[in-house]
N, C-alpha and C positions, 0 to 999 in steps of 0.2 A: 233697661234696655232702650237704645236710641229709637227714635221714630222711624228711621230707616231700616234698622234690622227687624223692627216690628212689621213694616211693609212686606219685606222679605218672609217673615214668618206665617204671616196672614194670607199671603197672596194666593188666590184661587187658580190661577193659570201661570205656569213657570216652565222655562226652559233650562235644561240641565246639560252643561257641556261636560264631556269626559274626555280627558287628555290622554294620549297614547300611554305616557308612563304610568297612568293610574290603571292600565291595564296589562301591563308587562312586568315581568320579573327585572331585577338589576341588570340581567345579561342580555335583556332586550326580547326574550321570549313571550308570545302571547299567552295570558294566564287566565283561563275560564272561571278560576275560582274567585279572582278579585272582581270579575265582571258580576258574579253571583251575589257576592256580598255588597256591591253598588245596588243591584236590583232590590235586594231585600229593604235596604234604606229608602230606595225611589217608592217602592210598595207602600211603605208606611206613610210617606206623604199623600201617595193616592188614596189610599184608605181614608186618610184624614179629610179628603174631599177636594183635593188639587188635580186639576188638569195637569199632565207633564208630557213635555215634548223632549226627546234626548238627542242631542247633538254629540255623535260618538266619533272621535279619533280611532286609531288603530287598524285600520285595513291593510295598510301597506306592512306594518309590523306583523300582523297575523298571516300574512302571506310569506315572510322570510323563511321560517321553518318548512313549510310543506315544499317549498321550492328548492330546499337545500342551499339557500344563500347563506353565507357567514356573516353577514352584517346589512344593514339598511342600504339599499341601492342608491347610487347618486345621479345616474343617467335616467332619463324620463321615460324611456321605452321599459326598462326593468322595474322602475317605480310602478308604472301602469301595470305589467303583468303581475306585480306582487299585489297591488291592489286588486286585481281582477280575482285572484285566488283567495286573497285574505279577506274580501269583502263577504264571499260565501261563508267563510268560517265566522266572521264577525256577526253577521245577521243570525247565523245559526244558533251563536252562542247567547244572543240577547233572546232569541225566540224561546230556547229552552229554558233559560233562567226565569223567564215571565211566565211559561207554561205552568210553572208550579203554582201560580196563583191564578190560573185559568184566564190569562190575558193573552191577546191576539197581538202580534208586531207587525207593523208594516214598514217597509224601508223607502225612503225618500232619498234619491241621489240627485245632487243638485252641482251646476256649475256656476261660475260667476256670469257667464252669460245670461243664464236663466233668471238672475236676480236682476240684471241690468236691463233686461228689454222688459217693457212694462206688461205686454201679454203674458209672457212666461212667469214674471214675477206674480201676475194675479193668479195664474193657474196654481202655482205652487201654493199660494196661500188657500186657495179653495180646497186643493189636496189635503193639506194639513188640517184645515178647518173640519173636513169631512172625517178624516180618520178619527179625531177627536169625538166627534158627534157620534160615531159608530162604536165607541169605547175601545178603540185600537191605540196601542202606543207607538207613535211615531219615531223611527230611529232614522235621523238625518245625518248625512254625511256628504263631503264633497267627493263629487264624482272623478275620482283619480284616473279611471280608466280611459276617459276622453279628454281631460283638462289638459292644457299645454301650459308651458312656462309662462306665455303671454297671457293667458286667461285663466286666472287662478285667484281664489279669494286669499291664498298665501298660507292660510291655516285655518283651522276650525273655530278658533277663538273669534275671528271676525265674522264667519259664518253663523256662530251662535248668536251674535249681537244682532246681525240681520234677521235672523229667524224670529228672534225675541220680538223684534217690532214688527216682522210679517204677520205673525200669528196673535198680536196684541197681548203679549204675555204681560202679567204683572210684576215679574221678577226674573232675573237672569242668574243663574248660579254656576260659577265656573269650577270645575273640581280638577285638580292635578296633582303633583307630587309637591306643591309648595302650598304652605299653610297660610299665606296671606302676602300683602305687600310689604317690603321693606325698602329702606333708603338705599340699600347696597345689597351685594351678594351676601344673603343669608347664612351661607356656608362658611363666611369669613366672620371673625370677631369683630364685634362693635357694630353690627348693622342693627338699625332700629326699626322695631316692627310699627306699622302704621295701621290702626285699627280702623280708621274711618277717614274717608276723603270726601269732604263737602265742597271744595274747590280748589283752584290752582295753589292757593297758599299751602294746602296740605302737601304738595307734590314738589315743593322747592327743595331741591338738592337730592332728588330722587334719581338714582342710577339704575336703569332697568337693563338687564341683560337678554341675550338670545337663547334660543331654545339648546335642547340636547341633541344628539345624534339619531335619536330615535323619533322625535318629533319634529314638527316645523314650527312650533310657538315659542315659549319662553316668556319671561315676565314683560318684556318689550310688547309682545303680541298681546298679552293679557290685559295689560295697562291700556293700550290704545283701544282694544275692544270693549273695556269695561267703560271706558269714557264715552266710547260711541253710543253705547246703549244708555248710559246714563244721560246723555245730551239729548237722546230721543225721548227721554222721560221714564226709563226703566230703571228702577233700583238693582244693584248688581251687589252679589256676594262672592269673593274669591276666596277660596278655601281648599284643603288638602282632601283628596280623596279618602284617605284614611280617616277623616272627620266627618264623612258623608252623613252619618246618622245625625249628628248635631246640626249639621248645616242644613239638612232638610227638615229637621224638627222644629228647632227653636232659633236657628240662625245665630247661635252664640259664640261661633268661632270664625276665623278670618277676618277679612277686609272688606267693609261694606262701603259701596259708591253711592252716594246721594245723587238722586235724578233732578234733572231740571223741574222747575215749578210746574210747568204745563207741557203736557204730552204733544210731540210734534204729530202733525197730520201723517197719515200714510203717503199721500202723493208728496209732500214736502220732504219727508224722509227719504223717499226713494230718490227724488232729485238731488239731494245733497250728498247720500253716502251710497247708493246702489246703482244708479244709473252711470253707463259708460259715456263719456263725453265726446260728440261728435265733431267739434270744433270749438272756435273762441270769437268773442267779439272783444274788441278794444274801446273802451269808454272815455270820454273826456271828463274831466274834473268835476264839472257840474253834474253830469250823469252819475258818477261815482256817488256824490253826495245825496242826489235824489234817491238813488237806488238804496244806500246804506243807511243814511240818516232819516229820509222821509218816507221810507218804505213805500216809494211809488214806481209805477211801471217804467221800463226801459223803453225811451221813443227813439226811432231810427235816428233823429237829430243829434242824439247824444253819442251815437257809434262813430268811431274814426277810422275803424278797420276791423276786418274777419279774416278768419282763416279756417281752412277745413272745408270738406264736402257734406255739408250738414242740408237737412230738409225740414220742413215744418213738423213740429212734434218732437224733434230732437232735443236732447240735453247738451247744452253748450256752456264753457266757461266764460265769465266774464272778468275781463282784466282792466285795470287802472292804466293810466298814461306809462307807469314804469314797468308794466308786464306783469305786476302781482295779480294773483286771482283774489278776486274779491266776492265773487259770488258764483252761483251756477243758477240756469234756468232753462225752460222750456222755449224754445225759439219758435215764433209764429210763422216765420217765412223760410223759403229755401235761401240757400247761399247766394245764388244768382240775383235772386228778387232783391235781397238786402243789400246787395252791392250796389244796385241803383238807387237806394233809397238813403243811404248813409249821410248824415249831415245836412238831411233835407227837413225843413219844417212840415209838421203833418198836414197843414193848409195847403201846402204845395204839392201834395201827393194826391194822386185819384182817390176816389171815394172807397174804393174796396182795398186800398193798402194804407188805411188811416189807423188800423190796429196797432197797438203796441209791439215793439219787436220783441219783448219778453214781458208778459203780464204781471203785474206784482204777486198776484195768487201762485204763480208758478217760479217764483224767484226765492232763492235762499242764500243769505250771506255765508261765507265759510271763514 
């Protein structure tokens, strides 16, 4: 067994993401029996000593039948209505399934805004940590009832990667109807299975497709989210829900994604992946080199232009002279203040304005 599968197998804290297709019949009807089977596998891992946080899709699908809909809705209002009804059925099903093992379930609904804002981000982290400390099983889902087309994780795959880092998980397990990563559509002949991803070379020639009509994910989403979590230092296992027992016991199935060597700090992860950008700064060539090559702070002298209405403490994108985003960071000044400082040497500025525009500790290359 590879060292990365061993890391998943022995992880003391894991996030398990359950896709919509893992909880529905082929016709798209929510199936509580499938959920119960998954709970049996998750309970086995918990009895072995691991803490488990579950990121569960399926709210909209669970609301289709009760509302008398014929298919998954496409307009936002009906999606939110279906999620409102389905969320009740979904969490009740999780609660009933875990009740067989005398476990209490807690529901945590998040939106992209909750993750992008530092205060809400920290509060969500505390809630999840406290649920685990109280031995409750956290069931996390995107809050589809209030999310909008503009403020979305896009799918629960990405949400699960963010949650894995949020709770400091040792591993992330993505379960759906797909048994791992292939270089092309596995439903077609000639597709090659990829058992382990250690770097970009293992993904050469891989073509990842979009999701089904029931869910919002798909292989492209799963691959992106697996790489996000791995880049943050969390090993990832992508496997089929039908293989949940093996995935959660010995990690012998699916595709494993190797994590980066060092785990990214919570703040740097938030800056790079979670926070919304409030604006952008354009840098000259010298500043780009200092930021990327020398890991130095960004000084006002290296800023040639800014855009957006941002304030000190907001996250902004840092762009090279050609407009390419090269980094993200927490800006120290309001947009108005910085506009009067751009291109000026630190020694020419008032004493109270001699801080870096973006400190190296709050700056992450992309």
